[in-house]
C-alpha positions as CSV (number, residue, x, y, z in Angstrom):
1,M,88.6,82.4,90.3
2,K,89.3,85.5,88.1
3,V,90.8,88.2,90.3
4,T,91.5,91.7,89.0
5,V,94.4,93.3,90.8
6,L,94.4,97.1,90.7
7,A,97.9,98.6,90.9
8,G,100.3,101.3,89.9
9,G,98.2,104.5,89.7
10,V,99.6,108.0,89.7
11,S,100.4,108.7,93.3
12,A,103.8,109.1,94.8
13,E,103.5,105.5,96.0
14,R,103.2,104.0,92.5
15,E,106.5,102.0,92.7
16,V,105.4,100.5,96.1
17,S,102.0,99.5,94.5
18,L,103.7,97.8,91.5
19,N,105.9,95.8,93.8
20,S,102.8,94.7,95.8
21,A,101.0,93.7,92.5
22,T,103.9,91.6,91.3
23,C,103.9,89.6,94.6
24,V,100.1,89.4,94.8
25,A,99.7,88.2,91.2
26,Q,102.3,85.5,91.7
27,A,100.7,84.4,95.0
28,L,97.2,84.3,93.4
29,E,98.4,82.2,90.5
30,K,100.1,79.8,93.0
31,G,96.7,79.5,94.7
32,G,95.1,78.5,91.5
33,H,93.5,81.8,90.6
34,Q,93.8,83.8,87.4
35,A,95.2,87.3,88.1
36,T,94.9,90.2,85.8
37,V,96.7,93.5,86.8
38,L,95.0,96.7,85.7
39,D,96.8,100.0,86.1
40,P,94.8,103.3,86.4
41,G,98.1,105.1,85.8
42,A,98.4,103.6,82.3
43,G,94.9,104.5,81.1
44,W,93.3,101.6,82.9
45,S,95.1,99.1,80.7
46,V,96.3,95.6,81.6
47,I,100.0,95.5,82.5
48,D,102.8,93.3,83.7
49,P,103.6,95.1,87.0
50,A,107.2,93.8,87.0
51,A,107.8,95.6,83.7
52,A,105.7,98.7,84.1
53,P,107.3,102.2,84.3
54,K,108.0,103.3,87.9
55,E,106.4,106.7,87.1
56,S,103.2,107.6,85.4
57,S,103.0,110.4,82.8
58,R,99.4,111.1,83.8
59,A,98.3,113.8,86.2
60,N,95.4,111.7,87.4
61,S,94.0,108.3,86.9
62,G,90.4,109.4,86.0
63,L,87.6,106.9,85.8
64,P,87.9,103.6,84.0
65,G,86.7,103.7,80.4
66,P,84.7,100.9,78.6
67,E,87.8,98.6,78.3
68,G,88.7,99.0,82.0
69,V,85.2,98.5,83.1
70,A,85.0,95.3,81.0
71,V,88.1,93.9,82.7
72,I,86.8,94.8,86.2
73,K,83.3,93.4,85.6
74,G,84.7,90.4,83.7
75,G,86.4,89.2,86.9
76,D,84.9,87.6,90.0
77,L,86.6,89.9,92.6
78,V,88.9,92.9,92.8
79,I,92.0,93.1,95.0
80,N,93.2,96.7,95.2
81,V,96.9,97.2,95.9
82,L,97.0,100.9,94.9
83,H,98.7,103.0,97.6
84,G,97.9,106.7,98.2
85,G,95.7,109.0,96.3
86,Q,92.5,107.9,94.8
87,G,93.3,104.2,95.2
88,E,93.4,104.6,99.0
89,D,91.2,107.5,99.9
90,G,87.8,105.9,99.0
91,T,87.5,107.3,95.5
92,L,88.2,104.0,93.7
93,Q,86.2,102.0,96.3
94,A,83.2,104.2,95.5
95,V,83.7,103.4,91.8
96,L,83.8,99.7,92.5
97,E,80.6,100.0,94.5
98,L,78.9,101.8,91.6
99,L,80.0,98.9,89.4
100,E,78.6,96.5,91.9
101,V,81.8,94.4,91.9
102,P,83.0,92.5,95.0
103,Y,86.2,93.9,96.3
104,A,88.6,93.3,99.1
105,G,89.2,96.0,101.7
106,S,87.4,98.8,103.4
107,R,84.4,100.8,102.1
108,P,84.8,104.4,100.8
109,A,84.0,106.3,104.0
110,A,86.4,104.2,106.1
111,C,89.1,104.6,103.5
112,A,88.7,108.3,103.5
113,A,88.9,108.5,107.3
114,A,92.0,106.4,107.5
115,M,93.7,108.2,104.6
116,D,93.1,111.6,106.2
117,K,95.5,111.5,109.1
118,V,93.9,114.5,110.8
119,M,90.4,112.9,110.8
120,A,91.9,109.5,111.9
121,K,93.6,111.1,114.9
122,R,90.3,112.8,115.9
123,L,88.6,109.4,115.7
124,F,91.4,107.7,117.7
125,A,90.9,110.3,120.5
126,A,87.1,109.6,120.5
127,A,87.9,105.9,120.9
128,D,90.4,106.5,123.7
129,V,93.3,105.4,121.5
130,P,96.3,107.5,122.6
131,T,97.9,109.4,119.7
132,P,100.7,112.0,119.7
133,D,99.8,115.7,120.0
134,Y,99.6,117.4,116.6
135,L,98.9,120.5,114.6
136,A,97.1,120.5,111.2
137,L,98.1,123.1,108.7
138,S,96.4,123.9,105.4
139,G,98.8,123.3,102.6
140,D,97.7,126.3,100.6
141,R,97.8,128.9,103.4
142,K,101.5,129.4,103.6
143,D,101.2,132.9,105.1
144,G,99.7,131.4,108.3
145,W,102.2,128.6,108.8
146,R,104.8,130.5,110.9
147,T,102.1,132.1,113.1
148,R,100.6,128.7,114.0
149,L,103.8,126.7,114.1
150,E,105.7,128.8,116.6
151,P,103.5,128.4,119.7
152,F,102.9,124.7,118.9
153,L,106.5,123.9,118.6
154,K,107.3,125.9,121.7
155,K,104.8,123.8,123.6
156,I,106.0,120.3,122.5
157,G,109.7,120.9,121.7
158,Y,111.9,119.2,119.2
159,P,112.2,117.0,117.3
160,V,108.9,116.9,115.5
161,I,107.4,114.8,112.7
162,V,106.1,116.5,109.6
163,K,104.1,114.6,107.0
164,P,101.4,115.0,104.4
165,A,98.0,114.3,105.9
166,G,96.9,112.4,102.7
167,E,99.9,110.2,101.8
168,G,101.2,106.9,103.1
169,S,104.3,104.8,102.9
170,T,106.2,107.6,104.8
171,V,106.2,109.6,101.5
172,G,107.1,113.2,102.4
173,L,107.7,112.4,106.0
174,T,110.5,114.4,107.8
175,K,111.9,114.5,111.3
176,A,112.7,118.1,112.0
177,G,115.1,119.2,114.7
178,D,114.5,123.0,114.7
179,F,112.1,125.6,113.5
180,D,113.7,126.2,110.1
181,Q,113.8,122.4,109.4
182,A,110.1,122.2,110.4
183,L,109.1,125.0,108.1
184,A,111.0,123.5,105.2
185,A,109.4,120.1,105.9
186,V,105.9,121.7,105.9
187,E,106.6,123.2,102.5
188,L,107.7,119.8,101.2
189,A,104.6,118.0,102.6
190,A,102.3,120.8,101.3
191,G,103.4,119.8,97.8
192,L,102.0,116.4,98.3
193,S,98.8,116.9,100.3
194,A,96.2,119.6,100.9
195,Q,96.8,119.3,104.6
196,V,100.0,118.9,106.6
197,L,100.4,117.2,109.9
198,V,103.0,118.4,112.4
199,E,103.2,115.9,115.2
200,E,105.0,115.3,118.5
201,F,107.9,112.9,118.1
202,I,107.6,109.9,120.5
203,E,110.9,108.5,121.4
204,G,110.8,104.7,121.6
205,R,110.3,101.5,119.7
206,E,108.5,101.1,116.3
207,L,105.6,98.6,116.6
208,T,102.9,97.6,114.2
209,V,99.8,95.4,114.5
210,G,98.2,93.8,111.5
211,V,94.4,93.2,111.6
212,L,92.8,90.5,109.6
213,D,89.0,89.8,109.6
214,S,88.9,91.8,112.9
215,E,91.6,89.6,114.4
216,A,94.7,91.3,115.7
217,L,97.8,89.5,114.5
218,P,101.0,89.2,116.6
219,V,102.8,92.5,117.3
220,L,105.7,93.1,115.0
221,E,108.7,95.4,115.9
222,V,110.7,97.2,113.3
223,V,114.3,97.8,114.4
224,V,116.0,100.5,112.3
225,P,119.7,101.0,112.6
226,G,119.3,104.8,112.3
227,G,116.4,104.8,114.6
228,F,114.0,106.5,112.2
229,Y,111.7,104.6,109.9
230,D,111.3,107.0,106.9
231,Y,110.9,106.1,103.2
232,E,114.6,105.3,102.7
233,A,114.7,103.0,105.8
234,K,111.4,101.3,104.8
235,Y,112.1,100.6,101.1
236,R,115.8,101.1,100.5
237,S,117.6,99.7,103.6
238,H,118.6,96.1,103.9
239,E,119.7,96.5,107.5
240,N,116.3,96.7,109.2
241,R,115.3,93.9,111.5
242,Y,111.7,92.7,111.8
243,I,110.9,90.8,115.0
244,C,107.5,89.0,115.2
245,P,106.2,88.4,117.8
246,A,107.9,91.5,119.2
247,E,110.0,90.9,122.2
248,I,107.9,93.0,124.6
249,E,106.1,92.1,127.8
250,Q,102.8,90.2,127.3
251,P,100.6,92.8,128.9
252,V,102.1,95.5,126.5
253,A,101.5,93.2,123.5
254,E,97.9,92.5,124.5
255,R,97.3,96.2,125.0
256,A,98.8,97.0,121.6
257,R,96.4,94.4,120.0
258,R,93.4,95.8,121.8
259,L,94.2,99.4,120.7
260,A,94.8,98.2,117.2
261,L,91.3,96.6,117.1
262,A,89.8,99.8,118.7
263,A,91.5,101.9,115.9
264,F,90.3,99.5,113.2
265,E,86.7,99.6,114.5
266,V,86.4,103.3,115.1
267,L,87.6,104.0,111.5
268,G,85.1,101.4,110.2
269,L,87.7,99.3,108.5
270,Q,87.1,95.8,107.2
271,D,89.0,92.8,105.8
272,F,92.6,93.9,106.7
273,A,94.6,96.9,107.8
274,R,97.8,97.7,109.7
275,I,98.0,99.9,112.7
276,D,101.3,101.6,113.6
277,F,102.4,102.5,117.1
278,R,105.4,103.8,119.1
279,L,106.2,102.3,122.5
280,D,107.8,104.9,124.7
281,P,110.4,104.2,127.4
282,R,107.7,104.3,130.1
283,G,105.6,101.6,128.4
284,G,103.1,104.0,126.9
285,L,101.6,103.1,123.5
286,W,100.9,105.8,121.0
287,C,98.9,105.2,117.8
288,L,100.6,106.9,114.8
289,E,98.2,105.9,112.0
290,A,96.1,103.2,110.4
291,N,97.0,101.9,106.9
292,N,93.9,100.6,105.2
293,Q,96.0,99.6,102.1
294,P,99.1,98.0,103.6
295,G,101.9,96.7,101.4
296,M,101.5,93.2,100.1
297,T,105.0,92.2,99.1
298,D,106.7,89.2,100.7
299,S,108.7,91.6,102.8
300,S,105.7,93.9,103.8
301,L,104.8,94.0,107.4
302,L,101.2,92.6,107.3
303,P,102.4,89.4,105.4
304,K,105.3,89.0,107.8
305,A,102.9,89.0,110.7
306,A,100.5,86.6,108.9
307,R,103.4,84.1,108.4
308,V,103.7,83.9,112.2
309,I,100.1,82.4,112.4
310,G,100.9,80.1,109.5
311,L,99.7,82.1,106.5
312,D,102.1,82.7,103.6
313,L,101.1,85.3,101.1
314,T,98.9,82.9,99.1
315,G,97.2,81.8,102.3
316,L,96.7,85.4,103.4
317,L,95.1,86.3,100.1
318,E,92.9,83.1,100.2
319,R,91.6,84.1,103.7
320,I,90.9,87.6,102.5
321,I,89.0,86.3,99.4
322,K,86.9,83.9,101.5
323,N,86.0,86.7,103.8
324,V,84.9,88.9,100.8
325,Q,82.9,86.1,99.3
326,A,81.1,85.5,102.6
327,R,80.3,89.2,103.1
328,Y,78.9,89.5,99.6
329,S,76.8,86.3,100.0
330,R,75.3,87.7,103.2
331,N,74.5,91.0,101.6
332,R,72.7,89.7,98.5
């Protein structure tokens, strides 16, 4: 099968995406498929993701031109490993639907809901999925930040988590211990997203649940030496431990998997996703966010959980491909 892998792009998560593409292309070739990697951040040209620049010189990826469209439509299926920006927020998915090309992953509206952390939290609440208290701030209304922040922070106390509402991979995420730090963190996040999320910090353990074909995978725990899973800890540290299945009581694991499926369903996701939680000292589970475009490197969390049920990265991708083929066959 000819598989077009979309990767790179122009978002702050470009490097993460290129790493995913390298692993995905190798795994597809191992499974007997022909993989072609197409980079919107390089003018929709075919690239070697392992050799591609870690930064794009383009302000935006734009729409694919005739050559990019020819590559996309010349394949049998698209696997999108773009992270953040238009690759994750539903924009690219809408383009693929207009081109009538089979693709893996969620549809445009579901991607938009998952990528918008404020919208996602509202939907979690509607589905009775517990989520930390939060305040949403408009990134371009700096004059109103202090007025809105002060009463909220007085109510929930410190520390707090500040992050861009429209980025993933913990890009722009800050743990703030006082008001000045929180205000500076809002300014940082506002440079990355139109909305900023200021969120109650939940003390506890970092858990994540992968979802594959509406099946919740075993719960995975991330143990971070510094206790805070930010971008540096996620992508630069070699000291993190990943425990799967997580060493938690069975009823807690079952509840985490149920809540992950509830979050997956209320957002309207399909094929695969990863749902992140905190487990507080009293046994309470708090849904932090849903990642509709989780990392796909060998060391990424969804592939780690898939290995526990006997799927290496090639097997995981094969299962995703078969699910996409079955869905498109039903919808013809």
